[in-house]
ZARO-888049 format. One record per residue: residue number from 1; x, z, y of N, C-alpha, C, O in turn; residue in three letters. Coordinates in Angstrom, 3 decimals. Each point is the difference from the previous one (the first is absolute). Layout:
- seq, n_xx, n_zz, n_yy, ca_xx, ca_zz, ca_yy, c_xx, c_zz, c_yy, o_xx, o_zz, o_yy, type
- NUM, X, Z, Y, X, Z, Y, X, Z, Y, X, Z, Y, ALA
...
//
This chain:
- seq, n_xx, n_zz, n_yy, ca_xx, ca_zz, ca_yy, c_xx, c_zz, c_yy, o_xx, o_zz, o_yy, type
- 1, -56.436, -94.100, -40.338, 0.708, 1.247, -0.167, 1.267, 0.018, 0.865, 0.339, 1.016, 0.606, MET
- 2, 0.352, -2.167, -0.564, 1.212, -0.095, 0.809, -0.305, 0.253, 1.469, 0.769, 0.665, 0.693, PHE
- 3, -1.887, -1.193, -0.220, -0.373, 0.157, 1.407, -0.295, 1.462, 0.333, 0.385, 0.480, 1.066, LEU
- 4, -1.066, 0.232, -1.968, -0.294, 1.421, 0.238, 1.275, 0.836, 0.012, 0.135, 0.925, 0.800, LEU
- 5, 0.795, -1.252, -1.685, 1.265, 0.724, -0.039, 0.805, -0.262, 1.272, 0.635, 0.908, 0.536, LYS
- 6, -0.664, -2.139, -0.061, 0.699, -0.339, 1.238, -0.607, 0.727, 1.198, 0.732, 0.490, 0.859, LEU
- 7, -2.042, -0.416, -0.793, -0.671, 0.721, 1.090, 0.334, 1.487, -0.073, 0.237, 0.637, 1.026, ILE
- 8, -0.219, -0.081, -2.243, 0.371, 1.408, -0.172, 1.421, 0.281, 0.455, 0.271, 1.032, 0.615, GLY
- 9, 0.636, -1.954, -0.918, 1.387, 0.167, 0.437, 0.113, -0.049, 1.515, 0.746, 0.779, 0.594, LYS
- 10, -1.472, -1.679, 0.027, 0.042, -0.112, 1.458, -0.578, 1.248, 0.657, 0.505, 0.458, 1.025, ILE
- 11, -1.551, 0.084, -1.609, -0.612, 1.217, 0.546, 0.925, 1.207, -0.173, 0.007, 0.890, 0.851, ILE
- 12, 0.768, -0.844, -1.929, 0.846, 1.157, -0.280, 1.312, 0.015, 0.777, 0.674, 1.029, 0.040, LEU
- 13, -0.302, -2.135, 0.571, 1.250, -0.032, 0.763, -0.014, 0.993, 1.172, 0.981, 0.727, 0.156, ILE
- 14, -2.035, -0.649, 0.682, 0.009, 1.015, 1.067, -0.004, 1.438, -0.544, 0.566, 0.902, 0.618, PRO
- 15, -1.192, -0.701, -1.752, 0.008, 1.339, -0.597, 1.408, 0.363, -0.438, 0.426, 1.142, 0.176, ILE
- 16, 0.304, -2.098, -0.746, 1.373, 0.252, -0.403, 0.874, 0.289, 1.223, 0.861, 0.878, -0.046, MET
- 17, -1.079, -1.607, 1.127, 0.760, 0.261, 1.225, -0.320, 1.379, 0.572, 0.888, 0.686, 0.507, LEU
- 18, -2.154, -0.281, -0.587, -0.378, 1.339, 0.467, 0.648, 1.073, -0.869, 0.446, 1.027, 0.512, ALA
- 19, -0.391, -1.256, -1.814, 0.660, 0.963, -0.894, 1.492, 0.092, 0.295, 0.591, 1.075, -0.104, LEU
- 20, 0.016, -2.193, 0.470, 1.421, 0.015, 0.371, 0.214, 0.831, 1.256, 0.939, 0.792, 0.075, THR
- 21, -1.809, -0.973, 0.906, 0.098, 0.786, 1.231, -0.218, 1.480, -0.275, 0.725, 0.840, 0.532, LEU
- 22, -1.709, -0.511, -1.351, -0.258, 1.394, -0.370, 1.193, 0.584, -0.746, 0.348, 1.164, 0.198, ILE
- 23, 0.280, -1.966, -1.053, 1.171, 0.451, -0.735, 1.138, 0.340, 0.961, 0.625, 1.052, -0.127, GLN
- 24, -0.356, -1.933, 1.083, 1.073, 0.241, 0.958, -0.256, 1.246, 0.839, 0.902, 0.813, 0.203, TRP
- 25, -2.124, -0.665, 0.282, -0.345, 1.180, 0.794, 0.109, 1.258, -0.861, 0.488, 1.032, 0.462, VAL
- 26, -0.937, -1.118, -1.702, 0.084, 1.154, -0.902, 1.431, 0.395, -0.285, 0.321, 1.188, -0.027, GLY
- 27, 0.546, -2.164, -0.188, 1.412, 0.313, -0.246, 0.630, 0.629, 1.240, 0.766, 0.957, -0.107, ILE
- 28, -1.088, -1.494, 1.280, 0.556, 0.556, 1.243, -0.453, 1.442, 0.215, 0.816, 0.884, 0.258, PHE
- 29, -2.125, -0.657, -0.367, -0.512, 1.358, 0.212, 0.481, 0.967, -1.075, 0.262, 1.171, 0.277, LEU
- 30, -0.150, -1.671, -1.505, 0.464, 0.857, -1.084, 1.469, 0.382, 0.190, 0.398, 1.114, -0.340, ASN
- 31, 0.395, -2.017, 0.873, 1.407, 0.302, 0.241, 0.153, 1.068, 1.081, 0.766, 0.952, -0.146, SER
- 32, -1.510, -1.133, 1.228, 0.082, 0.986, 1.086, -0.524, 1.361, -0.457, 0.632, 1.027, 0.249, ILE
- 33, -1.782, -1.022, -0.914, -0.554, 1.279, -0.441, 0.854, 0.627, -1.086, 0.050, 1.224, -0.117, SER
- 34, 0.626, -2.050, -0.685, 0.877, 0.538, -1.030, 1.146, 0.793, 0.597, 0.362, 1.062, -0.506, GLY
- 35, 0.205, -1.579, 1.578, 1.105, 0.704, 0.655, -0.495, 1.285, 0.648, 0.573, 1.069, -0.213, VAL
- 36, -1.625, -1.173, 0.994, -0.499, 1.166, 0.736, -0.507, 1.075, -0.954, 0.361, 1.170, 0.129, ILE
- 37, -1.198, -1.567, -1.085, -0.550, 0.988, -0.921, 1.048, 0.509, -0.981, -0.114, 1.125, -0.487, LEU
- 38, 1.131, -1.926, 0.187, 1.095, 0.477, -0.838, 0.773, 1.118, 0.683, 0.361, 0.996, -0.627, GLY
- 39, -0.114, -1.172, 1.907, 0.689, 1.053, 0.760, -0.863, 1.263, 0.056, 0.500, 1.108, -0.195, ILE
- 40, -1.797, -1.281, 0.460, -0.893, 1.167, 0.028, -0.077, 0.689, -1.358, -0.011, 1.228, -0.073, LEU
- 41, -0.040, -2.007, -0.994, -0.047, 0.586, -1.340, 1.274, 0.787, -0.281, -0.052, 1.088, -0.574, ALA
- 42, 1.195, -1.636, 0.977, 1.261, 0.711, -0.190, 0.020, 1.308, 0.780, 0.453, 1.024, -0.513, PHE
- 43, -0.938, -1.051, 1.740, -0.014, 1.214, 0.828, -0.911, 1.062, -0.619, 0.376, 1.170, -0.081, ILE
- 44, -1.579, -1.578, -0.357, -0.917, 0.967, -0.608, 0.563, 0.554, -1.308, -0.105, 1.198, -0.262, PHE
- 45, 0.700, -2.061, -0.556, 0.564, 0.469, -1.273, 1.172, 0.937, 0.247, 0.112, 1.043, -0.645, ALA
- 46, 0.756, -1.407, 1.569, 1.148, 0.845, 0.301, -0.446, 1.341, 0.584, 0.558, 1.044, -0.340, LEU
- 47, -1.554, -1.072, 1.211, -0.520, 1.240, 0.571, -0.620, 0.886, -1.081, 0.206, 1.214, -0.006, THR
- 48, -0.958, -1.819, -0.900, -0.610, 0.781, -1.075, 1.022, 0.623, -0.918, -0.123, 1.167, -0.373, GLY
- 49, 1.128, -1.932, 0.008, 1.038, 0.530, -0.896, 0.833, 1.063, 0.704, 0.298, 1.045, -0.578, ILE
- 50, 0.077, -1.312, 1.830, 0.822, 0.967, 0.737, -0.761, 1.287, 0.278, 0.565, 1.088, -0.115, ALA
- 51, -1.838, -1.195, 0.480, -0.762, 1.215, 0.282, -0.224, 0.811, -1.272, -0.053, 1.228, 0.057, SER
- 52, -0.077, -1.885, -1.190, -0.130, 0.720, -1.262, 1.329, 0.629, -0.401, 0.033, 1.128, -0.493, LEU
- 53, 1.068, -1.860, 0.706, 1.322, 0.514, -0.372, 0.413, 1.188, 0.854, 0.628, 0.933, -0.501, ALA
- 54, -0.971, -0.953, 1.772, 0.388, 1.094, 0.892, -1.055, 1.087, 0.107, 0.181, 0.967, 0.740, PHE
- 55, -1.277, -1.112, -1.468, -1.027, 1.028, -0.026, -0.868, 0.039, 1.244, -0.606, 1.032, 0.289, GLY
- 56, 0.529, -2.110, 0.444, -0.818, -0.030, 1.205, -1.458, -0.320, -0.294, -0.872, 0.254, 0.830, LEU
- 57, 0.606, -0.808, -2.003, -1.368, -0.373, -0.361, -0.227, 0.365, -1.460, 0.930, 0.065, -0.804, ALA
- 58, -2.194, 0.171, 0.494, -0.330, 0.293, -1.386, -0.009, -1.301, -0.811, 0.159, -1.090, 0.550, SER
- 59, -0.343, 1.224, -1.829, -0.002, -1.171, -0.869, -1.133, -0.959, 0.297, 0.172, -1.217, -0.071, GLY
- 60, -1.345, 1.770, 0.408, -1.142, -0.877, 0.279, 0.187, -0.769, 1.306, -0.400, -1.160, 0.093, SER
- 61, 0.992, 1.779, 0.901, 0.258, -0.706, 1.256, 1.044, -1.097, -0.195, -0.135, -1.090, 0.555, GLU
- 62, 1.161, 1.370, -1.331, 1.016, -1.009, -0.275, -0.602, -1.145, -0.817, 0.341, -1.165, 0.208, ALA
- 63, -1.230, 1.500, -1.129, -0.657, -1.030, -0.794, -0.880, -0.894, 0.875, -0.066, -1.211, -0.211, LEU
- 64, -0.607, 1.813, 1.192, -0.808, -0.796, 0.926, 0.877, -0.982, 0.774, -0.390, -1.150, 0.205, LYS
- 65, 1.567, 1.595, 0.224, 0.906, -0.895, 0.718, 0.490, -1.120, -0.913, 0.152, -1.139, 0.443, MET
- 66, 0.095, 1.453, -1.707, 0.449, -1.019, -0.946, -1.116, -1.008, -0.289, 0.267, -1.189, -0.177, MET
- 67, -1.509, 1.661, 0.130, -1.134, -0.910, -0.209, -0.143, -0.941, 1.191, -0.244, -1.193, -0.182, VAL
- 68, 0.393, 1.708, 1.380, -0.075, -0.845, 1.194, 1.142, -1.014, -0.008, -0.198, -1.161, 0.360, VAL
- 69, 1.388, 1.592, -0.766, 1.133, -0.913, -0.090, -0.290, -1.112, -1.010, 0.315, -1.164, 0.245, ALA
- 70, -0.918, 1.528, -1.380, -0.340, -1.011, -1.000, -1.048, -0.965, 0.536, 0.086, -1.201, -0.255, PHE
- 71, -1.073, 1.702, 0.990, -1.024, -0.880, 0.566, 0.593, -0.956, 1.022, -0.375, -1.172, 0.043, LEU
- 72, 1.303, 1.661, 0.783, 0.674, -0.886, 0.945, 0.822, -1.057, -0.736, 0.112, -1.137, 0.458, PHE
- 73, 0.461, 1.519, -1.598, 0.801, -0.941, -0.776, -0.871, -1.053, -0.682, 0.403, -1.160, -0.095, PHE
- 74, -1.576, 1.538, -0.376, -0.822, -0.890, -0.827, -0.773, -1.028, 0.829, -0.420, -1.020, -0.548, ILE
- 75, 0.219, 1.249, 1.837, -0.747, -0.940, 0.836, 0.669, -1.380, 0.049, -0.693, -0.997, -0.208, ILE
- 76, 2.012, 0.884, 0.473, 0.613, -1.338, -0.030, 0.014, -0.624, -1.403, -0.051, -1.222, -0.136, PRO
- 77, 0.120, 2.050, -0.886, -0.037, -0.526, -1.364, -1.358, -0.639, -0.276, -0.079, -1.056, -0.627, VAL
- 78, -0.978, 1.691, 1.093, -1.335, -0.561, -0.146, -0.132, -1.296, 0.801, -0.604, -0.963, -0.471, THR
- 79, 1.167, 0.940, 1.676, -0.010, -1.219, 0.803, 0.750, -1.133, -0.675, -0.423, -1.154, 0.065, GLY
- 80, 1.537, 1.476, -0.715, 0.752, -1.026, -0.723, -0.807, -0.535, -1.178, 0.046, -1.195, -0.293, GLU
- 81, -0.781, 2.069, -0.379, -0.842, -0.431, -1.113, -1.077, -0.970, 0.491, -0.293, -0.995, -0.663, TRP
- 82, -0.291, 1.288, 1.817, -1.025, -0.887, 0.567, 0.611, -1.355, 0.358, -0.610, -1.039, -0.252, ILE
- 83, 1.812, 1.044, 0.839, 0.666, -1.254, 0.345, 0.304, -0.807, -1.261, -0.119, -1.226, 0.011, VAL
- 84, 0.505, 1.889, -1.085, 0.273, -0.699, -1.259, -1.276, -0.653, -0.526, 0.047, -1.120, -0.509, ILE
- 85, -1.172, 1.797, 0.624, -1.270, -0.591, -0.437, -0.358, -1.220, 0.858, -0.534, -0.982, -0.517, LYS
- 86, 0.822, 1.036, 1.806, -0.251, -1.137, 0.882, 0.901, -1.175, -0.386, -0.446, -1.147, -0.011, ILE
- 87, 1.705, 1.431, -0.305, 0.923, -1.055, -0.419, -0.464, -0.629, -1.313, 0.103, -1.214, -0.176, VAL
- 88, -0.610, 2.027, -0.737, -0.499, -0.533, -1.274, -1.214, -0.898, 0.224, -0.117, -1.052, -0.628, ALA
- 89, -0.781, 1.459, 1.514, -1.177, -0.826, 0.303, 0.431, -1.313, 0.656, -0.560, -1.056, -0.293, ALA
- 90, 1.549, 1.124, 1.173, 0.485, -1.213, 0.659, 0.672, -0.935, -1.010, -0.148, -1.219, 0.092, LYS
- 91, 0.879, 1.780, -1.048, 0.639, -0.822, -1.021, -1.051, -0.698, -0.880, 0.179, -1.155, -0.388, ALA
- 92, -1.252, 1.851, 0.085, -1.080, -0.627, -0.782, -0.634, -1.158, 0.778, -0.280, -1.056, -0.568, GLU
- 93, 0.054, 1.262, 1.873, -0.552, -1.074, 0.814, 0.952, -1.192, 0.078, -0.427, -1.152, -0.073, LEU
- 94, 1.722, 1.441, 0.221, 0.980, -1.077, 0.072, 0.044, -0.799, -1.299, 0.104, -1.227, 0.020, GLN
- 95, -0.184, 1.927, -1.143, 0.038, -0.730, -1.269, -1.263, -0.860, -0.182, 0.061, -1.083, -0.582, SER
- 96, -1.206, 1.575, 1.083, -1.223, -0.810, -0.072, 0.089, -1.214, 0.904, -0.413, -1.098, -0.374, PHE
- 97, 0.956, 1.302, 1.569, 0.099, -1.106, 0.964, 0.992, -1.062, -0.496, -0.231, -1.195, 0.185, ILE
- 98, 1.325, 1.621, -0.809, 0.997, -0.952, -0.493, -0.438, -0.725, -1.257, 0.533, -1.064, -0.317, LYS
- 99, -1.499, 1.622, -0.409, -0.415, -0.646, -1.251, -0.875, -1.210, 0.233, -0.426, -0.647, -0.957, SER
//
């Protein structure tokens, strides 16, 4: 049993390293997209609110702009959730390898 566990640990080390690399790339891309999409979400939300306040757009058009702003905002949040799941999987592998 000890030998099988040792072989499993040796096999899982490259997978853990790959998960670490995926985590780093995910954090980098999520940071960049968070900034860019955050700015776009702010612009769409501000445009929707301003056009509704000044009477340049109807309520449905302003709502469409607010929905697009929310979608731009939620994309980095979803990416962060995926990165958190990758970190949790890596932590489970690390605890198995250390045991």
